[in-house]
C-alpha positions as CSV (number, residue, x, y, z in Angstrom):
1,X,0.1,-0.1,0.0
2,X,1.3,3.6,-0.8
3,X,1.6,5.3,2.8
4,X,0.1,8.9,1.3
5,X,-3.1,6.7,1.3
6,X,-3.2,6.5,4.9
7,X,-3.9,10.3,5.0
8,X,-7.3,9.4,3.7
9,X,-8.0,6.9,7.0
10,X,-8.2,7.3,10.5
11,X,-5.0,8.5,11.5
12,X,-3.5,7.2,15.1
13,X,-0.3,8.6,16.8
14,X,1.6,5.0,17.7
15,X,0.4,5.8,21.3
16,X,-3.1,6.0,20.7
17,X,-2.6,2.7,18.5
18,X,-1.1,1.1,21.4
19,X,-3.7,1.9,23.8
20,X,-6.4,0.8,21.4
21,X,-4.9,-2.7,21.6
22,X,-6.0,-5.2,24.1
23,X,-3.9,-6.1,26.9
24,X,-1.2,-8.6,26.3
25,X,0.8,-11.2,28.7
26,X,0.2,-10.3,32.4
27,X,-2.9,-8.3,31.0
28,X,-0.1,-5.3,30.6
29,X,-1.3,-2.9,27.7
30,X,0.8,-2.5,24.5
31,X,3.6,-0.2,24.7
32,X,4.2,2.7,22.1
33,X,8.0,1.1,21.5
34,X,6.4,-2.3,20.3
35,X,4.1,-0.5,17.9
36,X,7.1,1.6,16.7
37,X,9.2,-2.0,16.6
38,X,6.0,-3.4,14.1
39,X,6.6,-0.2,11.7
40,X,10.4,-0.2,11.7
41,X,11.3,-4.0,11.9
42,X,7.7,-6.0,11.3
43,X,7.1,-9.5,12.6
44,X,6.9,-12.8,11.0
45,X,4.1,-13.5,9.1
46,X,2.2,-17.2,9.1
47,X,4.2,-17.7,5.6
48,X,7.5,-16.4,7.2
49,X,7.7,-13.3,5.6
50,X,8.0,-10.1,7.7
51,X,4.9,-8.1,8.0
52,X,5.4,-4.0,8.9
53,X,2.5,-2.0,10.1
54,X,1.9,0.8,7.8
55,X,3.0,3.8,8.8
56,X,4.1,7.4,7.9
57,X,6.2,10.0,9.6
58,X,4.4,13.4,9.5
59,X,5.6,16.6,11.7
60,X,8.2,14.4,13.3
61,X,5.9,11.8,14.5
62,X,4.9,8.4,13.4
63,X,1.3,8.1,12.4
64,X,-0.4,5.0,11.5
65,X,-4.4,4.3,10.9
66,X,-7.0,2.3,12.5
67,X,-7.3,0.6,9.3
68,X,-3.7,-0.1,9.0
69,X,-4.1,-1.7,12.0
70,X,-6.8,-4.0,10.8
71,X,-4.6,-5.0,7.4
72,X,-1.7,-5.7,9.9
73,X,-3.4,-8.2,11.8
74,X,-5.5,-9.4,8.8
75,X,-1.7,-10.4,7.2
76,X,-0.3,-11.8,10.7
77,X,-3.6,-14.5,11.0
78,X,-3.2,-17.8,9.4
79,X,-5.7,-18.3,6.6
80,X,-7.1,-21.9,5.6
81,X,-4.5,-24.1,4.3
82,X,-1.6,-22.0,6.1
83,X,-2.8,-22.4,9.4
84,X,0.0,-22.5,11.9
85,X,2.4,-24.7,11.0
86,X,3.2,-27.7,13.1
87,X,5.7,-27.8,15.2
88,X,8.1,-30.9,15.3
89,X,8.5,-33.2,18.1
90,X,11.1,-32.7,20.5
91,X,14.1,-35.5,20.7
92,X,12.4,-37.1,23.8
93,X,8.8,-37.0,22.0
94,X,10.5,-38.8,19.0
95,X,12.4,-41.4,21.1
96,X,9.1,-42.4,22.9
97,X,7.5,-42.8,20.0
98,X,10.1,-44.9,18.6
99,X,10.0,-47.1,21.6
100,X,6.2,-47.5,21.3
101,X,6.7,-48.6,17.7
102,X,9.4,-51.0,18.2
103,X,7.1,-52.7,21.4
104,X,4.2,-52.7,19.0
105,X,6.6,-54.3,16.2
106,X,7.8,-56.9,18.7
107,X,4.4,-57.8,20.0
108,X,3.3,-58.4,16.2
109,X,6.4,-60.7,16.1
110,X,8.2,-58.3,13.2
C-alpha cells in the first residue's frame, strides 16, 4: 500500500494505536515502542515473510491508522491451509514414539 493513502484513513499516533490494542501478557497494555518496532522491523507472518505495520512520518511523529492496524492483523492471521504450522516433536517425544513403535512391532512378531 502507498503510505500516502493513509492520509485518507483514521489516523492515530503510535501511542494511540498501542492504547487501542487489548492487553497482552500479564494483562499489560501494549507499549508504543512495540508498535514502533512493528513499523520499523515488522514481525514474521504465517508464511515466514516479514510483515510491517503501515505508518508514515509527519511533522516529526509517526502515524498509522485504524485501517492499517486491521490490515496488519489480517496479514498476521493464518488463513485456511496456511494454518499454524505444526511444530516438530522434541527429541524426547520422538524417542518415546520410536520406543512405542518398537514394542508394538515386537508384540506383532515383526
